[in-house]
C-alpha positions as CSV (number, residue, x, y, z in Angstrom):
1,M,89.9,-53.8,-4.4
2,N,86.7,-52.0,-5.4
3,T,84.2,-51.3,-2.8
4,I,80.5,-50.3,-3.2
5,S,79.3,-47.2,-1.4
6,P,76.5,-47.5,1.1
7,K,74.2,-45.5,-1.1
8,K,74.8,-47.8,-4.0
9,K,74.1,-50.8,-1.7
10,I,70.8,-49.4,-0.8
11,F,69.9,-48.7,-4.4
12,F,71.0,-52.2,-5.4
13,A,68.9,-53.9,-2.7
14,A,65.8,-51.9,-3.6
15,A,66.3,-52.8,-7.3
16,V,66.6,-56.5,-6.4
17,A,63.5,-56.3,-4.2
18,A,61.5,-54.5,-6.9
19,F,62.4,-57.4,-9.3
20,L,61.9,-60.3,-6.9
21,V,58.6,-59.3,-5.2
22,P,56.5,-59.3,-8.4
23,A,58.2,-62.6,-9.5
24,L,57.3,-64.2,-6.1
25,F,53.8,-62.8,-6.3
26,S,53.4,-64.1,-9.8
27,C,54.6,-67.6,-8.8
28,S,52.0,-67.6,-5.9
29,T,49.3,-66.6,-8.3
30,Q,50.4,-69.3,-10.8
31,R,50.3,-72.0,-8.1
32,K,46.8,-70.8,-7.1
33,L,45.6,-71.0,-10.7
34,S,47.1,-74.5,-11.1
35,Y,45.4,-75.7,-8.0
36,I,41.9,-74.5,-8.9
37,T,42.4,-75.9,-12.5
38,E,43.5,-79.3,-11.3
39,N,40.6,-79.5,-8.8
40,E,38.1,-78.0,-11.2
41,M,37.0,-75.7,-8.5
42,G,33.7,-73.9,-9.0
43,I,31.5,-71.3,-7.4
44,N,29.0,-72.7,-4.9
45,V,25.3,-71.8,-4.9
46,L,23.4,-72.5,-1.7
47,L,19.8,-72.1,-0.7
48,T,18.7,-69.9,2.2
49,D,16.5,-71.3,4.9
50,R,14.7,-68.4,6.4
51,E,11.7,-68.0,8.6
52,I,9.7,-65.0,7.3
53,T,6.6,-63.6,8.9
54,V,4.7,-61.1,6.8
55,V,2.3,-58.8,8.7
56,D,-0.5,-57.3,6.6
57,T,-0.2,-53.8,8.1
58,A,2.7,-52.1,9.7
59,S,0.8,-51.5,12.9
60,F,-0.5,-55.0,13.3
61,E,1.7,-57.0,15.7
62,L,1.0,-60.1,17.6
63,P,3.5,-61.7,20.1
64,K,4.8,-65.1,19.1
65,P,4.1,-67.4,22.1
66,D,6.6,-70.1,23.1
67,S,3.8,-72.7,23.1
68,I,0.6,-73.4,21.1
69,R,-2.6,-74.7,22.7
70,Y,-4.4,-77.0,20.3
71,V,-7.9,-78.3,21.1
72,D,-8.8,-81.5,19.3
73,E,-12.4,-82.4,18.1
74,D,-13.0,-84.5,21.2
75,G,-12.1,-81.5,23.5
76,S,-8.6,-82.8,24.5
77,V,-6.0,-80.1,24.9
78,M,-2.4,-80.4,23.7
79,Y,0.5,-77.9,24.1
80,L,3.0,-77.6,21.3
81,M,6.4,-76.0,22.1
82,R,8.6,-74.0,19.8
83,N,11.6,-76.4,19.8
84,E,15.0,-77.0,18.5
85,K,17.4,-79.9,19.4
86,D,20.6,-79.0,21.2
87,E,24.0,-80.6,20.8
88,N,22.9,-83.5,22.9
89,G,19.9,-84.2,20.8
90,L,17.5,-82.8,23.4
91,E,14.7,-80.5,22.5
92,S,14.7,-77.1,24.0
93,V,12.4,-74.0,23.7
94,H,13.9,-71.7,21.1
95,D,12.3,-68.3,20.7
96,V,13.9,-67.0,17.4
97,L,15.4,-69.1,14.6
98,Q,18.1,-67.2,12.8
99,A,18.5,-67.4,9.1
100,S,20.7,-70.2,8.0
101,Y,22.0,-71.7,4.8
102,V,21.5,-75.3,3.7
103,T,23.0,-77.6,1.1
104,A,19.6,-78.9,-0.1
105,T,19.0,-78.8,-3.8
106,F,15.5,-77.6,-3.7
107,K,13.4,-75.1,-1.7
108,N,9.7,-74.3,-1.5
109,V,8.9,-70.6,-2.2
110,A,5.6,-68.7,-2.0
111,E,4.0,-66.6,-4.6
112,R,2.7,-63.2,-3.5
113,H,1.0,-60.5,-5.7
114,G,1.8,-62.6,-8.8
115,K,5.5,-62.5,-8.0
116,V,8.0,-65.0,-6.6
117,D,11.3,-64.1,-4.9
118,L,14.1,-66.6,-5.6
119,E,16.8,-66.2,-2.9
120,F,20.0,-68.0,-2.9
121,K,23.6,-67.5,-1.6
122,V,26.7,-67.5,-3.8
123,V,30.0,-68.5,-2.2
124,V,33.3,-67.9,-4.0
125,P,36.0,-69.9,-2.2
126,A,39.1,-68.0,-1.0
127,K,41.3,-70.1,-3.3
128,M,39.5,-68.6,-6.3
129,Q,40.3,-65.1,-5.2
130,D,43.5,-63.2,-5.9
131,S,44.4,-59.5,-5.8
132,K,45.4,-59.7,-9.5
133,W,42.2,-61.5,-10.6
134,Q,38.7,-60.6,-11.4
135,V,36.0,-63.2,-10.8
136,R,32.8,-62.9,-12.8
137,F,29.8,-65.2,-12.3
138,C,26.3,-65.2,-13.8
139,P,23.3,-67.1,-12.6
140,D,21.2,-68.8,-15.3
141,L,17.4,-69.0,-14.6
142,Y,15.4,-71.7,-16.2
143,V,11.6,-71.1,-16.2
144,L,9.3,-73.3,-18.2
145,E,10.8,-73.3,-21.7
146,D,12.9,-70.2,-21.1
147,S,16.5,-69.8,-20.1
148,I,17.4,-66.3,-18.9
149,R,20.9,-65.1,-17.9
150,L,20.6,-62.9,-14.8
151,D,22.7,-59.9,-14.0
152,P,26.3,-60.9,-13.3
153,V,28.2,-60.3,-10.1
154,I,31.9,-59.2,-10.3
155,I,34.6,-59.6,-7.6
156,T,37.6,-57.5,-8.5
157,G,41.0,-57.8,-6.8
158,K,42.7,-54.7,-5.5
159,E,45.7,-54.9,-7.9
160,Y,43.3,-55.8,-10.8
161,R,41.3,-52.6,-10.2
162,K,44.5,-50.5,-9.9
163,A,45.6,-51.8,-13.3
164,Q,42.2,-50.9,-14.7
165,L,42.4,-47.4,-13.3
166,K,45.9,-47.0,-14.5
167,G,44.8,-48.0,-18.0
168,Y,42.1,-45.4,-18.0
169,Q,44.6,-42.8,-16.8
170,H,47.0,-43.5,-19.7
171,Y,44.1,-43.3,-22.1
172,E,42.9,-40.0,-20.7
173,K,46.4,-38.6,-21.0
174,F,46.4,-39.6,-24.6
175,V,43.0,-38.1,-25.2
176,D,44.1,-34.8,-23.5
177,S,47.0,-34.6,-26.0
178,I,44.5,-34.3,-28.9
179,I,43.8,-30.7,-29.8
180,S,40.1,-30.0,-30.3
181,D,40.3,-26.3,-31.1
182,T,41.6,-26.1,-34.7
183,T,42.5,-22.5,-34.4
184,K,45.5,-23.6,-32.2
185,F,47.2,-24.6,-35.5
186,V,46.9,-21.1,-37.0
187,N,49.6,-18.5,-36.6
188,V,47.2,-15.8,-35.8
189,D,49.8,-13.1,-35.2
190,Q,51.4,-13.6,-38.7
191,L,48.0,-13.8,-40.3
192,E,47.0,-10.4,-38.8
193,I,50.3,-8.8,-39.8
194,F,49.9,-10.0,-43.4
195,L,46.3,-8.7,-43.6
196,R,47.1,-5.4,-42.0
197,R,50.0,-4.8,-44.4
198,Y,48.7,-6.0,-47.7
199,I,44.9,-6.2,-47.5
200,P,43.8,-3.6,-44.9
201,E,40.3,-3.8,-46.2
202,I,40.1,-7.5,-45.0
203,Y,41.8,-6.7,-41.7
204,A,39.0,-4.2,-41.1
205,F,36.5,-7.1,-40.8
206,K,38.3,-8.0,-37.5
207,T,36.2,-5.4,-35.6
208,D,33.2,-5.4,-38.0
209,S,30.3,-7.6,-37.1
210,T,28.8,-7.5,-40.6
211,E,28.4,-11.0,-42.1
212,V,30.3,-11.4,-45.4
213,S,30.0,-14.6,-47.5
214,D,33.1,-16.4,-48.6
215,E,32.1,-15.8,-52.3
216,K,31.7,-12.0,-51.8
217,F,35.0,-12.0,-49.9
218,A,36.8,-13.7,-52.8
219,S,35.2,-11.5,-55.5
220,A,36.4,-8.4,-53.7
221,Y,40.0,-9.4,-52.9
222,G,40.8,-12.3,-55.2
223,V,41.4,-14.7,-52.3
224,T,39.0,-16.6,-50.0
225,A,39.1,-16.4,-46.3
226,R,39.7,-20.2,-46.3
227,D,42.8,-19.7,-48.5
228,A,44.2,-17.1,-46.2
229,L,43.6,-19.3,-43.2
230,E,45.1,-22.4,-44.8
231,H,48.2,-20.4,-45.7
232,Y,49.0,-19.6,-42.1
233,T,48.0,-23.0,-40.7
234,N,50.7,-25.4,-39.4
235,R,49.8,-28.3,-41.6
236,A,52.3,-30.7,-40.0
237,A,50.9,-30.2,-36.5
238,K,47.4,-30.5,-37.8
239,A,48.2,-33.8,-39.5
240,R,49.8,-35.2,-36.4
241,N,46.7,-34.3,-34.4
242,E,44.4,-36.0,-37.0
243,R,46.5,-39.1,-36.8
244,R,46.0,-39.1,-33.0
245,K,42.3,-38.8,-33.5
246,A,42.3,-41.8,-35.8
247,R,44.2,-43.9,-33.2
248,M,41.8,-43.2,-30.4
249,Q,40.0,-46.6,-30.6
250,K,43.3,-48.4,-31.0
251,M,44.9,-46.6,-28.0
252,Y,41.7,-47.4,-25.9
253,A,42.2,-51.1,-26.6
254,K,45.9,-50.8,-25.8
255,Y,45.5,-49.1,-22.5
256,V,42.1,-50.2,-21.3
257,K,42.5,-54.0,-21.5
258,A,39.8,-54.6,-18.9
259,P,37.1,-52.0,-19.0
260,I,35.1,-51.2,-15.9
261,V,31.5,-52.2,-16.5
262,T,28.8,-50.3,-14.6
263,E,25.6,-51.1,-16.5
264,G,23.7,-54.4,-16.4
265,I,25.5,-55.9,-13.4
266,R,24.2,-56.8,-10.0
267,L,27.4,-56.0,-8.0
268,D,31.0,-55.0,-8.6
269,T,33.0,-55.1,-5.4
270,V,36.7,-54.7,-4.8
271,I,38.4,-57.1,-2.3
272,V,41.5,-56.1,-0.5
273,S,42.5,-59.6,0.7
274,S,41.3,-63.2,0.1
275,D,41.5,-64.5,3.6
276,G,38.0,-66.0,3.5
277,D,35.2,-67.1,1.2
278,F,33.2,-64.3,-0.5
279,E,29.5,-64.6,0.1
280,Y,26.7,-62.8,-1.7
281,N,23.0,-63.1,-1.1
282,Y,21.3,-63.0,-4.5
283,V,17.5,-62.2,-4.8
284,Q,15.8,-62.4,-8.1
285,T,12.0,-61.5,-8.4
286,I,10.1,-63.2,-11.3
287,N,6.5,-62.8,-12.4
288,A,4.3,-65.8,-11.9
289,R,2.7,-67.4,-15.0
290,P,0.1,-70.0,-15.5
291,K,1.5,-73.5,-15.1
292,L,4.6,-72.2,-13.4
293,K,5.4,-74.7,-10.8
294,K,9.2,-74.8,-10.7
295,A,12.2,-72.6,-11.5
296,Y,15.9,-73.6,-11.5
297,V,19.1,-71.6,-11.0
298,A,22.6,-72.7,-12.0
299,L,25.8,-70.7,-11.9
300,T,28.7,-70.3,-14.3
301,G,31.8,-68.1,-13.8
302,E,35.2,-67.0,-15.2
303,V,38.5,-65.8,-13.7
304,Y,40.3,-62.9,-15.5
305,E,43.8,-61.6,-15.3
306,Q,44.8,-58.4,-17.2
307,G,41.5,-58.6,-19.1
308,K,42.0,-62.1,-20.4
309,M,40.1,-65.1,-19.2
310,I,42.4,-67.6,-17.5
311,Y,39.9,-70.1,-16.0
312,E,36.3,-71.0,-16.7
313,T,34.4,-72.6,-13.8
314,P,32.2,-75.7,-14.4
315,Q,28.5,-75.0,-14.2
316,S,27.2,-75.5,-10.7
317,K,24.5,-78.0,-9.9
318,K,21.0,-76.6,-10.5
319,I,19.0,-75.6,-7.4
320,E,15.3,-76.1,-7.7
321,F,12.6,-73.7,-6.4
322,I,9.2,-75.3,-6.0
323,I,6.7,-72.5,-6.3
324,S,3.7,-72.7,-4.1
325,S,0.7,-70.6,-5.1
326,V,-2.7,-70.2,-3.4
327,S,-4.1,-70.1,-6.9
328,D,-3.6,-73.9,-6.9
329,L,-6.2,-74.1,-4.1
330,I,-9.2,-72.8,-6.0
331,D,-12.4,-74.7,-6.0
332,E,-12.4,-75.9,-9.6
333,E,-15.8,-77.7,-9.3
334,S,-17.4,-74.2,-9.2
335,L,-16.4,-73.9,-12.9
336,N,-18.3,-77.0,-13.9
337,S,-21.6,-76.1,-12.2
338,K,-24.1,-73.9,-13.9
339,R,-24.8,-70.8,-11.8
340,F,-27.7,-68.4,-12.2
341,V,-27.7,-64.8,-11.1
342,R,-29.3,-64.5,-7.7
343,R,-30.1,-61.0,-6.5
344,M,-30.9,-59.9,-3.0
345,V,-33.9,-57.6,-2.8
346,E,-33.9,-55.2,0.1
347,R,-35.6,-51.8,-0.4
348,Q,-34.6,-51.3,-4.0
349,V,-32.9,-53.9,-6.2
350,G,-32.6,-54.7,-9.8
351,V,-33.6,-57.7,-11.8
352,N,-32.4,-57.9,-15.4
353,A,-33.9,-59.6,-18.4
354,N,-32.1,-59.8,-21.7
355,C,-34.2,-59.8,-24.9
356,N,-33.0,-60.2,-28.4
357,I,-34.8,-57.4,-30.2
358,V,-33.7,-57.2,-33.9
359,F,-33.4,-53.9,-35.7
360,A,-32.7,-53.3,-39.4
361,A,-29.1,-52.3,-40.1
362,G,-28.6,-48.7,-39.2
363,K,-32.3,-48.2,-38.3
364,A,-34.0,-47.4,-35.0
365,E,-37.6,-48.1,-35.7
366,L,-39.1,-51.1,-33.8
367,D,-40.6,-53.7,-36.2
368,L,-42.6,-56.4,-34.5
369,S,-42.5,-58.6,-37.6
370,M,-38.7,-58.9,-37.6
371,G,-37.1,-62.0,-36.2
372,R,-38.6,-63.0,-32.8
373,N,-39.3,-59.4,-31.7
374,A,-43.0,-60.1,-30.9
375,E,-42.1,-63.2,-28.8
376,E,-39.3,-61.3,-27.0
377,L,-41.6,-58.4,-26.1
378,A,-44.3,-60.8,-25.0
379,K,-41.7,-62.2,-22.5
380,V,-41.1,-58.6,-21.2
381,R,-44.9,-58.2,-20.9
382,G,-45.0,-61.4,-18.8
383,Y,-42.2,-60.0,-16.5
384,V,-44.1,-56.8,-15.9
385,T,-47.4,-58.6,-15.3
386,D,-45.8,-60.9,-12.7
387,V,-44.3,-58.0,-10.8
388,L,-47.4,-55.9,-10.9
389,S,-49.6,-58.7,-9.6
390,N,-47.1,-59.8,-6.9
391,G,-47.9,-58.3,-3.6
392,S,-44.3,-58.7,-2.3
393,F,-42.9,-56.1,-4.6
394,T,-43.8,-52.8,-6.1
395,L,-42.2,-51.8,-9.4
396,D,-40.4,-48.5,-9.0
397,S,-38.9,-48.2,-12.4
398,L,-37.9,-50.1,-15.5
399,V,-34.7,-49.1,-17.4
400,V,-34.4,-50.1,-21.1
401,T,-30.8,-50.3,-22.2
402,S,-29.9,-50.8,-25.8
403,S,-26.4,-51.7,-27.1
404,A,-24.9,-51.9,-30.6
405,S,-22.1,-53.9,-32.2
406,P,-18.9,-52.2,-33.4
407,D,-20.0,-52.6,-37.0
408,G,-19.9,-49.1,-38.5
409,S,-18.6,-45.8,-37.1
410,Y,-18.8,-45.2,-33.4
411,A,-20.6,-41.9,-33.8
412,I,-23.4,-43.5,-35.9
413,N,-23.7,-46.4,-33.5
414,T,-24.0,-44.0,-30.6
415,K,-26.9,-42.2,-32.2
416,V,-28.7,-45.4,-33.4
417,S,-28.4,-47.1,-30.1
418,R,-29.9,-44.1,-28.3
419,L,-32.8,-43.9,-30.7
420,R,-33.5,-47.6,-30.4
421,A,-33.6,-47.4,-26.6
422,E,-36.0,-44.5,-26.7
423,N,-38.4,-46.2,-29.1
424,L,-38.4,-49.3,-26.9
425,R,-39.0,-47.1,-23.9
426,R,-42.2,-45.6,-25.5
427,H,-43.4,-49.1,-26.4
428,V,-42.9,-50.5,-22.9
429,D,-44.4,-47.4,-21.3
430,R,-47.6,-47.9,-23.2
431,M,-47.5,-51.6,-22.4
432,A,-47.2,-50.9,-18.6
433,R,-50.1,-48.5,-18.6
434,E,-52.3,-51.0,-20.4
435,L,-51.4,-53.7,-17.9
436,S,-52.1,-51.5,-15.0
437,D,-55.6,-50.7,-16.3
438,S,-56.3,-54.3,-17.0
439,L,-55.4,-55.3,-13.5
440,V,-57.8,-52.7,-12.1
441,R,-60.6,-54.1,-14.3
442,A,-59.8,-57.7,-13.3
443,G,-59.9,-56.7,-9.6
444,G,-63.4,-55.3,-9.9
445,F,-64.8,-54.0,-6.6
446,S,-65.6,-55.3,-3.1
447,V,-68.3,-54.6,-0.5
448,D,-67.4,-54.7,3.3
449,E,-69.8,-55.6,6.2
450,Q,-71.0,-52.0,6.4
451,G,-71.9,-52.1,2.7
452,S,-69.1,-49.7,1.6
453,I,-67.9,-50.3,-2.0
454,S,-64.2,-50.0,-2.8
455,K,-62.6,-50.4,-6.2
456,H,-59.4,-52.4,-6.7
457,Q,-56.5,-49.9,-6.5
458,A,-54.3,-49.5,-9.5
459,P,-50.6,-50.5,-9.0
460,R,-48.2,-47.6,-8.4
461,R,-47.3,-46.0,-11.7
462,M,-43.8,-47.1,-12.7
463,I,-41.2,-44.9,-14.5
464,V,-39.7,-46.2,-17.7
465,L,-36.3,-44.9,-18.5
466,S,-34.0,-45.4,-21.5
467,R,-30.3,-45.7,-21.7
468,S,-27.9,-46.7,-24.4
469,L,-24.5,-48.4,-24.8
470,S,-22.9,-47.3,-28.0
471,E,-20.8,-50.4,-28.7
472,N,-20.8,-53.4,-26.3
473,W,-17.1,-54.2,-26.2
474,G,-17.3,-55.7,-22.7
475,L,-19.7,-58.4,-23.9
476,L,-17.6,-59.0,-27.0
477,D,-14.5,-59.5,-24.8
478,E,-16.4,-62.2,-22.9
479,L,-17.7,-63.9,-26.1
480,V,-14.3,-64.0,-27.6
481,S,-12.8,-65.4,-24.4
482,R,-15.4,-68.2,-24.2
483,D,-15.5,-69.1,-27.9
484,S,-13.5,-72.4,-28.4
485,T,-13.4,-72.0,-32.2
486,I,-11.1,-69.0,-31.8
487,S,-7.5,-70.0,-31.3
488,A,-5.4,-68.7,-28.4
489,A,-3.2,-66.8,-30.9
490,E,-6.3,-65.1,-32.4
491,R,-7.6,-64.2,-29.0
492,E,-4.3,-62.5,-28.1
493,I,-4.5,-60.5,-31.4
494,Y,-8.1,-59.5,-30.6
495,F,-7.3,-58.2,-27.1
496,S,-4.3,-56.3,-28.5
497,C,-6.6,-54.7,-31.0
498,S,-9.4,-54.0,-28.6
499,S,-7.1,-52.2,-26.2
500,A,-6.8,-49.3,-28.7
501,P,-8.4,-46.1,-27.3
502,D,-10.2,-45.2,-30.5
503,P,-13.2,-47.7,-31.0
504,D,-13.1,-47.2,-34.8
505,Q,-9.4,-48.0,-34.8
506,R,-10.0,-51.2,-32.9
507,E,-12.3,-52.6,-35.6
508,R,-9.9,-51.5,-38.4
509,R,-7.1,-53.3,-36.7
510,M,-9.2,-56.4,-36.1
511,A,-10.1,-56.5,-39.8
512,A,-6.5,-56.2,-40.8
513,E,-4.8,-58.5,-38.3
514,M,-7.4,-61.2,-37.4
515,K,-7.8,-64.1,-39.7
516,S,-11.1,-64.9,-37.9
517,F,-12.5,-61.4,-38.1
518,R,-15.3,-62.5,-40.5
519,Y,-16.3,-65.2,-38.1
520,V,-16.4,-62.7,-35.2
521,K,-18.4,-60.2,-37.3
522,D,-20.9,-62.8,-38.6
523,R,-21.4,-64.9,-35.4
524,L,-20.6,-62.7,-32.5
525,Y,-21.6,-59.2,-33.6
526,P,-25.4,-60.0,-33.7
527,K,-25.3,-61.0,-30.0
528,L,-24.1,-57.5,-29.2
529,R,-27.2,-55.9,-30.6
530,N,-29.3,-56.7,-27.6
531,V,-31.6,-54.9,-25.2
532,T,-31.6,-55.3,-21.4
533,F,-34.7,-54.6,-19.3
534,S,-33.8,-53.7,-15.7
535,F,-36.7,-54.0,-13.2
536,H,-36.0,-51.9,-10.1
537,L,-38.2,-53.4,-7.4
538,K,-39.1,-52.3,-3.9
539,S,-39.8,-55.0,-1.3
540,T,-43.0,-54.5,0.7
541,A,-41.7,-56.8,3.4
542,R,-39.1,-55.6,5.9
543,K,-36.9,-58.7,5.7
544,R,-34.2,-59.5,3.2
545,E,-35.3,-61.5,0.2
546,F,-33.6,-63.0,-2.8
547,V,-34.7,-63.2,-6.4
548,D,-33.5,-66.0,-8.6
549,T,-33.2,-64.9,-12.2
550,E,-33.0,-66.9,-15.4
551,E,-29.7,-65.1,-16.3
552,I,-26.7,-67.5,-16.4
553,D,-23.9,-66.2,-14.2
554,T,-20.8,-66.1,-16.4
555,L,-19.0,-63.5,-14.4
556,Y,-18.1,-65.8,-11.6
557,A,-16.3,-68.2,-13.9
558,T,-14.4,-65.3,-15.4
559,G,-13.2,-64.3,-11.9
560,V,-12.0,-67.9,-11.1
561,R,-10.2,-68.1,-14.5
562,A,-8.5,-64.8,-13.6
563,I,-7.1,-66.5,-10.6
564,Q,-5.7,-69.3,-12.8
565,D,-4.2,-66.7,-15.1
566,R,-2.6,-64.9,-12.1
567,D,-4.6,-61.7,-12.8
568,Y,-5.4,-61.4,-9.1
569,E,-6.6,-57.7,-9.1
570,K,-9.2,-58.6,-11.7
571,A,-10.2,-61.7,-9.9
572,A,-10.7,-59.9,-6.5
573,S,-12.8,-57.2,-8.1
574,I,-15.1,-59.7,-9.8
575,L,-15.4,-62.2,-6.9
576,A,-15.7,-59.6,-4.1
577,P,-19.6,-59.6,-4.1
578,Y,-19.7,-63.4,-3.8
579,A,-17.6,-63.4,-0.6
580,D,-17.0,-67.2,-1.0
581,Y,-14.0,-69.6,-0.9
582,N,-12.6,-68.5,-4.2
583,T,-12.9,-64.8,-3.2
584,A,-10.7,-65.6,-0.2
585,V,-8.1,-67.3,-2.6
586,A,-8.0,-64.1,-4.6
587,Y,-7.5,-62.0,-1.5
588,L,-4.7,-64.3,-0.2
589,A,-2.9,-64.1,-3.6
590,L,-2.9,-60.3,-3.2
591,D,-1.7,-60.5,0.4
592,R,-5.0,-59.0,1.6
593,N,-4.9,-61.4,4.5
594,I,-7.3,-59.6,6.9
595,S,-10.0,-59.5,4.1
596,A,-9.4,-63.2,3.3
597,Q,-9.6,-64.2,7.0
598,A,-12.9,-62.3,7.3
599,V,-14.4,-64.1,4.3
600,L,-13.2,-67.5,5.4
601,S,-14.5,-67.1,9.0
602,S,-18.0,-66.5,7.6
603,L,-18.0,-69.8,5.7
604,E,-18.9,-73.3,6.8
605,P,-15.7,-74.9,8.2
606,N,-14.1,-77.7,6.2
607,A,-10.6,-78.9,5.4
608,D,-10.1,-76.4,2.5
609,V,-11.4,-73.5,4.5
610,N,-9.3,-74.3,7.5
611,Y,-6.2,-74.7,5.4
612,L,-6.6,-71.2,3.9
613,L,-7.3,-69.8,7.4
614,A,-4.0,-71.4,8.5
615,I,-2.2,-69.5,5.8
616,A,-4.0,-66.2,6.6
617,Y,-3.3,-66.5,10.4
618,S,0.3,-67.4,9.7
619,R,0.8,-64.3,7.7
620,L,-0.8,-62.2,10.3
621,G,1.5,-63.6,12.9
622,D,-1.1,-65.5,14.9
623,D,0.6,-68.9,15.3
624,Q,-2.0,-70.1,17.8
625,K,-4.9,-69.9,15.4
626,A,-2.8,-70.9,12.4
627,V,-1.7,-74.2,14.0
628,Q,-5.3,-74.9,15.3
629,C,-6.7,-74.4,11.7
630,Y,-3.9,-76.4,10.1
631,L,-4.3,-79.4,12.4
632,D,-8.1,-79.2,12.0
633,A,-7.6,-79.3,8.2
634,C,-5.3,-82.3,8.4
635,R,-7.7,-84.2,10.7
636,E,-10.5,-83.7,8.1
637,D,-8.3,-84.3,5.0
638,H,-5.0,-86.1,5.4
639,S,-3.7,-84.8,2.1
640,K,-3.3,-81.4,3.8
641,V,-0.3,-83.0,5.6
642,F,1.6,-83.3,2.4
643,R,0.4,-80.0,1.1
644,G,1.6,-78.3,4.3
645,N,5.1,-79.7,4.0
646,K,5.4,-78.2,0.5
647,D,3.8,-74.9,1.4
648,P,6.6,-72.6,2.7
649,E,4.1,-70.6,4.9
650,I,2.8,-73.8,6.6
651,S,6.1,-75.6,6.7
652,V,7.5,-72.9,8.9
653,L,4.8,-73.7,11.5
654,I,5.5,-77.5,11.0
655,R,9.2,-77.0,11.8
656,R,8.7,-74.4,14.5
657,Y,6.3,-76.5,16.6
658,G,7.2,-80.0,15.5
659,L,3.9,-80.7,13.8
660,N,3.0,-83.8,11.7
661,S,5.0,-86.0,14.1
662,Q,4.0,-89.6,14.3
663,D,5.6,-90.0,17.7
664,D,3.2,-87.7,19.6
665,G,0.1,-88.9,17.7
666,Q,-0.3,-85.9,15.5
667,F,-0.8,-86.0,11.8
């Protein structure tokens, strides 16, 4: 009877185990795949529900009280507690609310600095994970009419990654077998022996650094260096090596069935076991756009084994992000009302008067017979007369600023504009002297009680200065923006052209690219050839005074439209001198919360002002004032209740302190 030795038994058992374990493992994987396929399992995408308090400066910290003291308009006091219901349904004070995840299909998010952070949580169930699998999922972002595929996230099983690395190792081994140095195929020793014996003259070149062309070499010895090299080259080995080179791409596909991707992915993580669900917090920042109110995210994914897709997950339900922007809170009525420039006069101020002085093309001489030049200069004369005869002001100086259109070369326009301003300066200077003398004559003289005679004193001599603006591109930008006959597409082309650093290149591009260039040149260019007279006054009174001008204020509307266009830096720079409600909106959009709070606190309180103050105080961490302002706003305007529920920065306060509850008589 044959017996098996102990050593053979051990070897046989190891062989059986090596065969059975992968088989059992494969069966387990197959059952898992069948389960997720039959149940059409997918990857879950959940919304985060976080309380976020943003402080304007790192050093600015305020404690969060457990209760809020709210004073109603009738003076009654109410205390609001931070609360959360326990397992028995009772409310209890809760100091810190931890971040949690909810199954809601929508979430309110706030825009800051023209950007919006979309945060969601991706959950891959444990049953969709396997050591031999790779799970890939991609969020799809839907914004307005656009659909954007975001960076994918990859979950790689431990065995899957081992197989990937093993494939790379096999391929690297194949690449290492390719000989890159072609001299390896040359029998150098035999070649040297041949040369030394039969062509010693050639062999001498071994230690000679002199360069010899192949043609000269061949003419001297009847054979080329290449011929000698080829004769002692192992052609068979070289051919085998060339065949290996030609098979590199094929061998890469053979060994590297699942390449490791490192570019353009959000995360690639290797899991050792699949005991629990895989969770990943995904944050995507998008730029805000005009009319952007909502964004949607959905998820698709695939499961791979050995580089081949074995399961495609159904698309997840879309989650909705409702974007809250303080730009929605602008005072739009301010755009419909005509505003005039009002300038405060304290010590020295400026009052501007625009006059349409016409010059001949390319000429700088002042011709009073052209256009309305005589009438326009008579208007300037009236300004000067009024100021000189007004006892509240003295006229320190008058600045004449001339500007030109982009028609023609920039160098010529610069010269012509400067000469025009200087000619006007001389004209106005003569006018001012004549007016001063006429006022002295009209004043006559006076006799006091003692019989002393005193003449009327001449006004203080003013200084007339000239300045020039070569080409008034700033005014042209504004005219193009406001002209309704120019289409949005044409305006976009114009601003692209006007951004060129070379002024002459700007106009050449406009002529070549804009269909409406002739209209711009004929209708808008003449408005750029204007002259501005700036009166610098000095108040004789010691109090602050304001001067209302006849100049229509178009700059303010430009600032408000910049808020609507999400260009908050531009809006804040324009609206800063006005220090009004819309200025505060621009500051809040830029997260300049302390500046916004300072502006709002100086305004007359109303529902809109109080609501913005609630946002500012909430961001600064002052819950006491934030709640007080929000409830005041709701009391004056009940629509603020609904706005607050949709505003993530106010809804945090509503949840934290149980606001807007009908049970306790609040709004």
